C-alpha positions in Angstrom: -34.8 -61.0 -12.5 -32.6 -63.6 -14.2 -29.4 -62.3 -15.8 -29.3 -65.1 -18.4 -31.3 -63.8 -21.4 -31.5 -65.9 -24.5 -34.5 -64.4 -26.4 -36.0 -61.1 -27.2 -39.1 -62.0 -25.0 -36.8 -62.0 -22.0 -35.5 -58.6 -22.7 -39.0 -57.3 -23.2 -40.0 -58.9 -19.9 -37.2 -57.1 -18.1 -38.0 -53.8 -19.8 -41.6 -54.1 -18.7 -40.4 -54.8 -15.2 -38.3 -51.6 -15.2 -41.3 -49.7 -16.5 -43.4 -51.1 -13.6 -40.8 -49.9 -11.1 -41.0 -46.4 -12.5 -44.8 -46.4 -12.5 -45.1 -47.8 -8.9 -42.4 -45.4 -7.7 -40.0 -48.1 -6.6 -37.1 -45.8 -7.4 -34.5 -47.4 -5.1 -34.8 -50.7 -6.8 -34.9 -49.0 -10.3 -31.7 -47.1 -9.5 -30.0 -50.3 -8.3 -30.8 -52.2 -11.5 -29.9 -49.4 -13.8 -26.6 -48.7 -12.0 -25.7 -52.4 -12.3 -26.5 -52.5 -16.0 -24.6 -49.2 -16.6 -21.5 -50.5 -14.8 -21.4 -53.6 -17.1 -21.9 -51.3 -20.2 -19.1 -49.0 -19.2 -16.6 -51.8 -19.2 -17.9 -53.8 -22.3 -18.5 -53.2 -25.9 -22.1 -52.5 -26.9 -24.4 -55.4 -27.6 -28.0 -55.7 -28.9 -30.5 -55.1 -26.0 -27.9 -53.9 -23.6 -28.0 -50.9 -21.2 -28.5 -48.4 -24.1 -31.6 -50.2 -25.3 -33.1 -50.3 -21.8 -32.5 -46.6 -21.3 -33.9 -45.7 -24.7 -37.0 -47.9 -24.2 -37.7 -47.4 -20.6 -40.2 -44.5 -20.9 -43.4 -46.3 -22.0 -44.7 -44.6 -25.2 -48.2 -46.0 -24.6 -48.6 -43.9 -21.4 -49.7 -40.3 -21.2 -46.7 -38.1 -21.3 -47.8 -36.0 -18.3 -48.0 -39.2 -16.2 -44.4 -40.2 -17.2 -43.2 -36.6 -16.4 -44.9 -36.8 -13.0 -43.2 -40.1 -12.2 -39.8 -38.7 -13.2 -40.3 -35.5 -11.1 -41.3 -37.7 -8.1 -38.2 -39.8 -8.6 -35.9 -36.8 -8.5 -37.7 -35.3 -5.5 -37.3 -38.6 -3.6 -33.7 -38.9 -4.6 -32.1 -35.6 -5.7 -28.8 -37.4 -6.4 -30.2 -40.0 -8.8 -28.1 -40.0 -11.9 -30.7 -42.0 -13.8 -33.6 -39.9 -12.6 -32.0 -36.8 -14.2 -30.8 -38.8 -17.2 -34.3 -40.1 -18.0 -35.8 -36.7 -17.4 -33.4 -35.4 -20.1 -34.5 -38.2 -22.4 -38.1 -37.2 -21.8 -37.4 -33.6 -22.9 -35.2 -34.7 -25.8 -38.2 -36.7 -27.1 -40.6 -33.8 -26.4 -38.3 -31.5 -28.4 -38.5 -33.9 -31.3 -42.3 -34.1 -31.0 -42.6 -30.3 -31.0 -40.3 -29.9 -34.0 -41.9 -32.8 -35.9 -40.0 -34.9 -38.4 -40.8 -32.6 -41.3 -38.0 -31.1 -43.2 -36.7 -27.9 -41.7 -38.3 -25.7 -44.3 -41.7 -27.1 -43.2 -41.3 -26.5 -39.5 -43.0 -23.3 -38.3 -41.1 -20.7 -36.3 -43.2 -21.3 -33.2 -42.3 -25.0 -33.4 -38.6 -24.2 -33.6 -38.9 -22.0 -30.5 -40.9 -24.6 -28.6 -38.4 -27.4 -29.6 -35.4 -25.2 -28.5 -37.0 -24.5 -25.1 -37.6 -28.2 -24.6 -34.1 -28.9 -25.7 -32.9 -26.6 -23.0 -34.8 -28.6 -20.4 -33.2 -31.7 -21.7 -29.7 -30.2 -21.6 -30.1 -28.9 -18.1 -31.2 -32.3 -17.0 -28.3 -34.0 -18.7 -25.9 -31.5 -17.1 -27.3 -32.3 -13.7 -26.9 -36.0 -14.3 -23.3 -35.4 -15.4 -22.5 -33.7 -12.2 -23.8 -36.7 -10.2 -21.6 -39.4 -11.7 -17.9 -40.1 -12.0 -18.3 -41.7 -15.5 -21.4 -40.2 -17.1 -20.8 -41.5 -20.6 -24.4 -41.9 -21.6 -25.4 -38.4 -20.5 -22.4 -37.0 -22.4 -23.5 -38.8 -25.5 -27.0 -37.4 -25.2 -25.5 -33.9 -24.9 -23.8 -34.5 -28.2 -26.9 -35.8 -29.9 -29.2 -33.0 -28.7 -26.9 -30.1 -29.4 -26.2 -31.5 -32.9 -29.9 -32.0 -33.6 -31.2 -28.6 -32.4 -28.1 -26.6 -32.1 -26.1 -25.5 -29.0 -27.9 -22.7 -27.1 -26.1 -19.5 -26.5 -26.3 -19.9 -22.8 -24.4 -23.3 -23.0 -21.7 -21.8 -25.2 -21.3 -18.9 -22.8 -20.9 -21.2 -19.8 -18.3 -23.3 -21.7 -16.1 -20.2 -22.0 -16.7 -18.8 -18.5 -19.1 -16.0 -19.5 -22.4 -15.0 -17.9 -25.1 -17.1 -19.7 -27.5 -15.6 -22.2 -30.9 -15.3 -20.6 -34.5 -16.0 -21.7 -35.2 -12.3 -21.3 -32.6 -11.5 -23.9 -33.9 -14.3 -26.1 -37.5 -13.2 -25.9 -36.4 -9.6 -26.9 -34.9 -11.1 -30.1 -38.1 -12.9 -31.1 -41.5 -11.8 -32.4 -43.8 -11.7 -29.3 -46.5 -13.8 -31.0 -44.1 -16.5 -32.1 -42.5 -16.5 -28.6 -45.9 -17.0 -27.0 -46.9 -19.7 -29.5 -43.6 -21.6 -28.9 -43.9 -21.3 -25.2 -47.5 -22.7 -25.4 -46.1 -25.8 -27.2 -43.6 -26.3 -24.3 -46.4 -25.9 -21.8 -48.5 -28.5 -23.6 -45.7 -31.0 -23.0 -45.7 -30.2 -19.3 -42.7 -27.9 -19.2 -41.8 -24.4 -18.4 -38.7 -22.3 -19.0 -35.6 -24.0 -17.8 -33.6 -22.7 -14.9 -30.3 -22.0 -16.7 -27.3 -23.0 -14.5 -24.7 -20.4 -13.7 -21.8 -22.8 -14.1 -21.1 -26.2 -15.7 -20.4 -29.4 -13.8 -16.8 -29.4 -12.5 -16.2 -32.9 -14.0 -16.6 -31.7 -17.5 -13.3 -31.2 -19.5 -12.3 -27.7 -20.6 -13.8 -26.6 -23.9 -10.9 -26.2 -26.4 -12.9 -26.2 -29.6 -15.8 -24.4 -31.1 -16.9 -27.6 -32.8 -19.5 -28.6 -30.2 -20.0 -32.2 -31.7 -16.3 -32.9 -31.4 -16.2 -31.7 -27.8 -18.9 -34.0 -26.6 -17.6 -36.9 -28.7 -14.2 -36.6 -27.1 -15.6 -36.2 -23.6 -17.6 -39.4 -24.1 -14.8 -41.4 -25.5 -12.5 -40.3 -22.7 -14.7 -42.3 -20.4 -15.9 -45.1 -22.7 -13.4 -45.4 -25.6 -15.1 -48.4 -27.0 -18.4 -46.6 -27.6 -19.5 -47.2 -31.2 -22.8 -45.6 -30.7 -21.5 -42.1 -30.2 -19.2 -42.5 -33.2 -22.2 -43.6 -35.3 -24.3 -40.6 -34.1 -21.5 -38.2 -34.8 -21.2 -39.7 -38.3 -24.9 -39.1 -38.9 -24.4 -35.4 -38.3 -21.7 -35.4 -41.0 -24.4 -36.1 -43.7 -24.5 -33.4 -46.4 -27.9 -32.3 -45.1 -26.3 -31.4 -41.8 -23.5 -29.5 -43.4 -21.0 -32.3 -43.8 -20.0 -34.4 -46.8 -19.3 -38.0 -47.8 -15.6 -37.2 -47.9 -15.7 -36.0 -44.3 -17.6 -39.2 -43.3 -15.0 -41.4 -44.9 -12.1 -39.5 -43.3 -13.8 -39.9 -39.9 -14.3 -43.7 -40.4 -10.7 -44.2 -41.6 -9.2 -41.7 -39.1 -7.7 -41.9 -35.6 -11.0 -41.7 -33.7 -12.1 -45.1 -35.2 -8.8 -46.9 -35.6 -9.3 -49.0 -32.4 -12.7 -50.4 -33.6 -13.0 -54.0 -34.9 -13.9 -54.6 -38.5 -17.5 -55.3 -37.6 -17.8 -52.2 -35.6 -16.3 -50.1 -38.3 -18.7 -51.6 -40.8 -21.6 -50.3 -38.8 -20.2 -46.8 -39.7 -19.9 -47.7 -43.3 -23.6 -48.7 -43.3 -24.5 -45.4 -41.8 -22.5 -43.5 -44.4 -24.3 -45.5 -47.2 -27.7 -44.9 -45.4 -27.5 -41.2 -46.5 -28.8 -42.3 -49.9 -30.0 -45.9 -49.2 -31.8 -45.4 -45.9 -34.5 -42.8 -46.7 -37.0 -43.2 -49.5 -37.2 -39.5 -50.1 -33.7 -39.8 -51.5 -34.2 -42.8 -53.7 -33.7 -42.4 -57.4 -36.6 -41.8 -59.7 -38.2 -44.9 -61.3 -36.9 -44.2 -64.7 -33.3 -43.5 -63.5 -32.1 -47.1 -64.1 -28.4 -46.4 -63.7 -28.9 -44.8 -60.3 -31.1 -47.7 -59.2 -28.5 -50.2 -60.3 -25.8 -48.2 -58.5 -27.8 -48.4 -55.3 -28.4 -52.1 -55.7 -24.7 -52.6 -56.1 -24.1 -50.5 -52.9 -26.4 -52.9 -51.0 -24.6 -55.9 -52.3 -21.3 -54.4 -51.3 -22.6 -53.8 -47.8 -23.8 -57.4 -47.6 -20.3 -58.6 -48.6 -18.8 -56.9 -45.5 -18.2 -58.7 -42.2 -21.4 -57.7 -40.4 -22.9 -58.6 -37.0 -26.2 -60.4 -37.3 -28.4 -57.5 -36.4 -26.6 -55.3 -39.0 -26.8 -57.9 -41.7 -30.6 -58.2 -41.0 -30.9 -54.4 -41.1 -29.3 -54.1 -44.5 -31.5 -56.9 -45.9 -34.7 -55.3 -44.6 -33.7 -52.0 -46.2 -32.7 -53.7 -49.4 -36.2 -55.2 -49.6 -37.7 -51.8 -48.9 -35.6 -50.2 -51.6 -36.6 -52.8 -54.2 -40.2 -52.6 -53.2 -40.1 -48.8 -53.9 -39.9 -49.8 -57.6 -42.3 -52.7 -57.3 -45.1 -51.1 -59.3 -45.0 -50.4 -63.0 -47.7 -48.2 -64.5 -49.6 -48.5 -61.3 -49.6 -52.4 -61.3 -47.6 -54.3 -58.7 -45.0 -56.6 -60.3 -45.1 -60.1 -58.8 -41.6 -61.0 -59.8 -40.1 -57.9 -58.3 -42.1 -58.3 -55.1 -41.2 -62.0 -54.8 -37.6 -60.9 -54.6 -38.4 -58.4 -51.9 -40.2 -61.2 -49.9 -37.1 -63.4 -50.2 -34.9 -60.7 -48.8 -37.3 -60.2 -45.9 -37.3 -63.9 -45.2 -33.5 -64.0 -45.3 -33.3 -61.1 -42.8 -35.7 -62.8 -40.4 -34.0 -66.2 -40.6 -30.6 -64.7 -39.4 -31.8 -64.8 -35.8 -35.6 -65.4 -35.3 -35.3 -65.5 -31.5 -33.8 -62.0 -31.4 -35.1 -60.2 -34.5 -37.1 -57.0 -34.5 -38.6 -57.0 -38.0 -40.3 -53.6 -37.7 -38.4 -51.9 -40.5 -39.6 -54.5 -43.0 -43.2 -54.5 -42.1 -44.5 -52.1 -44.7 -42.8 -54.0 -47.5 -44.1 -57.3 -46.2 -47.7 -55.9 -46.2 -47.2 -54.7 -49.8 -46.0 -58.1 -50.8 -49.1 -59.8 -49.2 -51.9 -57.2 -49.7 -51.0 -55.8 -53.1 -48.7 -58.1 -55.0 -50.5 -61.2 -53.5 -47.2 -63.0 -52.7 -47.7 -66.3 -50.9 -46.4 -66.0 -47.4 -44.6 -69.3 -47.7 -42.3 -68.6 -44.7 -45.3 -67.7 -42.5 -43.6 -64.3 -41.8 -46.5 -62.1 -41.1 -48.0 -64.0 -38.1 -44.6 -64.4 -36.6 -43.8 -60.7 -37.1 -47.1 -59.6 -35.6 -46.6 -61.8 -32.6 -43.2 -60.3 -32.1 -44.1 -56.7 -32.8 -47.2 -56.6 -30.6 -45.0 -57.9 -27.8 -42.5 -55.1 -28.3 -45.5 -52.8 -28.4 -43.8 -49.6 -29.6 -44.8 -49.5 -33.3 -48.3 -48.1 -33.8 -48.9 -49.7 -37.2 -47.8 -53.1 -36.0 -49.9 -52.9 -32.9 -53.0 -51.9 -34.9 -52.5 -54.7 -37.4 -52.1 -57.3 -34.6 -55.2 -56.0 -32.8 -57.3 -56.1 -36.0 -55.9 -59.5 -37.0 -56.7 -61.0 -33.6 -60.3 -59.6 -33.6 -61.1 -60.7 -37.1 -58.8 -63.7 -37.6 -56.6 -62.2 -40.4 -53.1 -62.6 -41.6 -52.6 -66.1 -40.1 -53.5 -64.8 -36.6 -56.3 -66.8 -34.8 -59.3 -64.9 -33.5 -58.6 -64.0 -29.9 -54.9 -64.8 -30.1 -54.1 -61.4 -28.6 -56.1 -59.0 -26.4 -57.3 -56.7 -29.2 -58.9 -54.2 -26.9 -55.7 -53.8 -24.9 -53.7 -53.4 -28.1 -56.1 -50.8 -29.5 -55.8 -48.9 -26.2 -52.0 -49.0 -26.5 -52.1 -47.9 -30.1 -54.1 -44.8 -29.1 -51.1 -43.3 -27.3 -48.3 -44.4 -29.6 -46.8 -41.6 -31.6 -46.5 -42.2 -35.3 -46.2 -39.0 -37.3 -45.7 -40.8 -40.6 -48.5 -43.3 -40.2 -51.7 -42.7 -42.1 -54.3 -44.8 -40.2 -56.9 -43.9 -42.8 -54.7 -45.3 -45.6 -54.0 -48.4 -43.5 -57.7 -49.0 -43.1 -58.3 -48.4 -46.8 -55.7 -51.1 -47.6 -57.6 -53.4 -45.2 -60.9 -52.6 -46.9 -59.5 -53.5 -50.3 -57.4 -56.5 -49.6 -58.7 -58.2 -46.4 -61.9 -57.3 -44.7 -64.4 -54.4 -45.0 -65.6 -55.0 -41.5 -62.1 -54.9 -40.1 -61.4 -51.7 -42.0 -64.5 -49.9 -40.7 -63.8 -51.2 -37.1 -60.3 -49.7 -37.3 -61.6 -46.4 -38.7 -64.3 -46.1 -35.9 -61.7 -46.9 -33.2 -59.2 -44.3 -34.6 -61.9 -41.7 -35.0 -62.6 -42.1 -31.3 -58.9 -41.3 -30.7 -59.3 -38.2 -32.8 -57.3 -39.4 -35.7 -57.9 -37.0 -38.6 -56.8 -39.4 -41.4 -59.3 -42.0 -40.1 -62.1 -39.4 -40.2 -61.3 -38.5 -43.8 -61.3 -42.1 -44.9 -64.5 -42.9 -43.0 -66.1 -40.0 -44.9 -64.9 -41.8 -48.1 -66.5 -45.0 -47.0 -69.8 -43.3 -46.6 -69.4 -41.5 -49.9 -69.0 -44.9 -51.6 -65.4 -44.0 -52.7 -63.7 -47.0 -51.2 -66.3 -49.4 -52.7 -65.9 -47.8 -56.1 -62.1 -48.0 -55.9 -62.4 -51.7 -55.3 -65.1 -52.4 -57.9 -67.8 -53.1 -55.4 -71.4 -51.8 -54.9 -71.0 -48.2 -54.0 -74.4 -48.1 -52.2 -73.4 -50.7 -49.5 -72.2 -48.0 -47.1 -73.4 -44.8 -48.8 -74.8 -42.3 -46.3 -74.6 -38.6 -47.2 -75.2 -37.3 -43.7 -72.3 -39.4 -42.2 -70.1 -38.6 -45.2 -70.6 -34.9 -44.6 -70.2 -35.2 -40.8 -66.9 -37.0 -41.0 -65.6 -34.7 -43.8 -66.4 -31.7 -41.6 -64.7 -33.3 -38.6 -61.6 -34.1 -40.7 -61.5 -30.6 -42.3 -61.8 -29.0 -38.9 -58.9 -31.2 -37.8 -56.7 -30.0 -40.6 -57.0 -32.7 -43.3 -56.2 -30.8 -46.5 -58.1 -33.2 -48.8 -61.3 -32.9 -46.7 -60.9 -29.1 -46.6 -60.7 -29.1 -50.4 -63.6 -31.5 -50.8 -65.7 -29.5 -48.4 -64.9 -26.2 -50.3 -65.5 -27.9 -53.6 -69.0 -29.1 -52.4 -69.9 -25.6 -51.3 -68.9 -24.1 -54.7 -70.6 -26.8 -56.7 -73.9 -26.7 -54.7 -74.3 -22.9 -54.8 -74.5 -20.7 -57.8 -74.0 -17.7 -55.6 -72.3 -17.8 -52.3 -73.5 -16.0 -49.2 -70.9 -13.9 -47.3 -70.6 -16.7 -44.8 -70.1 -19.4 -47.4 -67.6 -17.2 -49.2 -65.5 -16.8 -46.1 -65.8 -20.5 -45.2 -64.7 -21.5 -48.6 -61.8 -19.1 -48.7 -60.6 -20.3 -45.3 -60.8 -24.0 -46.3 -58.9 -23.5 -49.5 -56.3 -21.3 -47.9 -55.7 -23.9 -45.2 -55.6 -26.8 -47.7 -53.1 -24.9 -49.9 -50.8 -24.1 -47.0 -50.8 -27.5 -45.2 -47.3 -28.9 -44.8 -46.6 -31.9 -47.1 -50.0 -31.6 -48.7 -50.7 -34.0 -51.6 -49.7 -32.3 -54.8 -53.0 -32.7 -56.6 -54.9 -31.3 -53.6 -52.5 -28.3 -53.5 -53.0 -27.6 -57.2 -56.8 -27.8 -57.1 -57.0 -25.7 -53.9 -54.8 -23.0 -55.4 -56.7 -22.9 -58.7 -60.1 -22.8 -56.9 -58.9 -20.2 -54.4 -57.5 -17.9 -57.2 -60.8 -18.1 -59.0 -62.8 -17.4 -55.8 -60.6 -14.4 -54.9 -60.2 -12.8 -58.2 -63.9 -12.7 -58.9 -65.0 -12.0 -55.3 -65.0 -8.3 -55.8 -63.3 -7.8 -52.4 -60.2 -5.6 -52.9 -58.1 -7.2 -50.1 -58.9 -10.7 -51.4 -58.0 -9.8 -54.9 -54.7 -8.5 -53.6 -54.2 -11.8 -51.7 -54.7 -13.6 -54.9 -52.1 -11.5 -56.8 -49.6 -11.4 -53.9 -49.8 -14.9 -52.6 -51.8 -17.5 -54.6 -50.7 -16.6 -58.1 -46.9 -16.3 -57.3 -47.0 -19.8 -55.8 -48.5 -21.1 -59.0 -46.2 -19.1 -61.3 -43.1 -20.2 -59.4 -44.2 -23.9 -59.4 -42.4 -26.4 -61.6 -45.6 -27.3 -63.5 -46.1 -25.6 -66.8 -49.8 -25.9 -66.4 -49.7 -24.0 -63.2 -47.5 -21.3 -64.7 -49.9 -20.9 -67.6 -52.8 -20.7 -65.2 -51.1 -17.9 -63.2 -50.1 -16.0 -66.3 -53.7 -16.1 -67.6 -55.0 -14.8 -64.3 -52.4 -12.1 -64.0 -53.3 -11.0 -67.5 -56.9 -10.9 -66.6 -56.2 -9.0 -63.3 -54.2 -6.3 -65.0 -56.7 -6.0 -67.8 -59.6 -5.5 -65.4 -57.7 -3.8 -62.5 -58.6 -6.6 -60.1 -56.5 -6.2 -57.0 -54.1 -3.9 -58.9 -54.1 -0.7 -61.0 -55.4 -1.5 -64.5 -52.5 -1.6 -66.9 -52.8 -3.0 -70.5 -49.1 -3.3 -70.9 -48.6 -5.5 -67.9 -51.6 -7.6 -69.0 -49.9 -8.0 -72.4 -46.6 -9.1 -70.7 -48.4 -11.8 -68.7 -50.4 -12.9 -71.7 -47.3 -13.3 -73.8 -45.6 -15.3 -71.1 -48.5 -17.6 -71.0 -48.7 -18.0 -74.7 -45.0 -18.7 -74.9 -45.6 -21.7 -72.6 -48.9 -22.8 -74.2 -49.6 -21.3 -77.6 -52.9 -23.2 -78.1 -54.4 -22.6 -74.7 -58.0 -21.6 -75.1 -58.3 -19.5 -72.0 -55.3 -17.4 -73.1 -56.8 -17.1 -76.5 -59.9 -15.5 -75.0 -57.7 -13.1 -72.9 -55.8 -12.2 -76.1 -59.0 -11.3 -77.9 -59.8 -8.9 -75.0 -56.4 -7.5 -74.4 -55.5 -6.9 -78.1 -59.1 -5.8 -78.8 -59.5 -8.1 -81.7 -63.3 -7.5 -82.0 -63.1 -3.8 -82.1 -62.8 -1.5 -85.2 -59.1 -0.6 -85.3 -58.7 -2.5 -82.1 -55.2 -3.6 -82.7 -53.9 -0.1 -83.3 -55.7 1.2 -80.3 -54.4 -1.6 -78.1 -50.9 -0.8 -79.3 -51.2 2.8 -78.3 -52.6 1.7 -75.0 -49.6 -0.6 -74.3 -47.2 2.2 -75.1 -49.0 4.6 -72.8 -49.4 2.1 -69.9 -45.8 1.0 -70.1 -45.0 4.5 -68.8 -47.7 4.4 -66.1 -46.8 1.2 -64.3 -47.0 1.6 -60.5 -44.5 -0.1 -58.2 -46.9 -2.9 -57.1 -47.6 -3.9 -60.7 -44.0 -3.7 -61.6 -42.9 -5.8 -58.7 -45.5 -8.5 -59.4 -44.4 -8.7 -63.0 -40.7 -8.2 -63.0 -39.9 -9.6 -59.5 -38.1 -6.6 -58.0 
């Protein structure tokens, strides 16, 4: 392999060669090449596509995880003193821990996923510790220790070893955890090819003595003692000072301006300033609301300030790509894409690409470029998309890009010639690429509307073969005529009720919340009276849809409303109780007034009838009044008021008042808790 590398293609070629050495078990040659790259990296400052990139990209994401794990195990067995064998095994388990945990916010991660992720973390840490023991200057392994313990916490056993104590055991851990959660978490680890780690009884002798309980700082200092010029670990440390990790912007600024970073060059320090700003500029979930013009302007000023800094080429491109993404976030007004706004986004993308076309990785700008071309119909005057698809399919690690390149090559779209790439090979790659946040069904729907119906259906059929749930749901929509109707086309072109139902059921069984709701809705609408089997099926579908993580808000609301109605009128005591204890509290505690009114009305009905609770007219009145305070003209509440205040009875008002006074003294604990929250 030539050491003179002048384009990204050459780096990719070398990466693929290293991957082939791993797959063909040529471990001696692999160790030799990695050791040589590491030695150069230890002595030099970091550069794009250096040793760090090769290590992070060496494990092929398009291969079956079990096969990669098998190669790594074979490597270590053939050379038990291989630093890089253990280092990459640690990288495997670090990635597995992230897969198990998922990228959802912590509150949406189930307990069994936390347990599974922590068990995988332990396997990663044990592997990194073994690697550390095998090398005089294990800077990269030390850096991964910092990253992994900051991300998923330091396990008690590692803390114990650091202070010379007998390590906490899995027997002790298991005794502290609900048995069902423990078993489910362990199953998630087993699914990744792992088992419980063998906890070491002592730490490597070449580790420095622990003198601080601040674990991030310990691993940071240990790494910098070996590689003081390491910007990457400073940057990762800084990330874990974000407020969401318990830090603050003040702490971040103090770190950047403090002694740990004083030896950095201006460009290197500016990498850290970008990371600090990324806390509010780098993630769309934290972008200001569309109507918050002052905050949006503040963020735009922040981007401009970053671009005014002395930045290395790849960092300047990164800021420009994200600036385009930020502006595109506000590219629609009243549901209509604004051409002028999106043209500016396109110009920012072009500027980013032109900084260094031979070395650029434009992946982070791809979504915005697709919005410019597909939705705002911006002329691709710089011919960006075909160049980007050419580059990204070569890199081969972004599922969306690989899919687009494959479809474009098969159908001759987006400036790509038919047959320009091997679309079958690309689709085979895409099957195994992880992409938690990619909605393949939505990508196909975009294709259907903006480019080619045939290409969209081809993509959906391919993705359904992979088992992609979003594709199944969208294919159901195709056969329902939904996509045709949304794009003002003949709804009968693809309409097929049997295929619509088949793919809806497949998607629902796979956990798609929208399909679960639609299937339940169909059962309810098609049957005046449900059989016991239909009732249980509908209940299960609506419960699952309501409880799906990150479910679309309208689907959650409709599912909760339908489920409440099903349960409260189902005449099954446990189900009525489920409605009062679980479904209605979720609606009452929601931010939407409409949902609060719905819950108040149903609570009023439940206490009036004694559905799932002891009948109590006073509590019915309390809930009715709460609802009327929010929505005085609501017709459903008006009907309930007529019943609860006995408007149609002779002397009904007086009788109702007597009943309220009597029932106020007869409240049971369950009714009191539901109403007054104690």
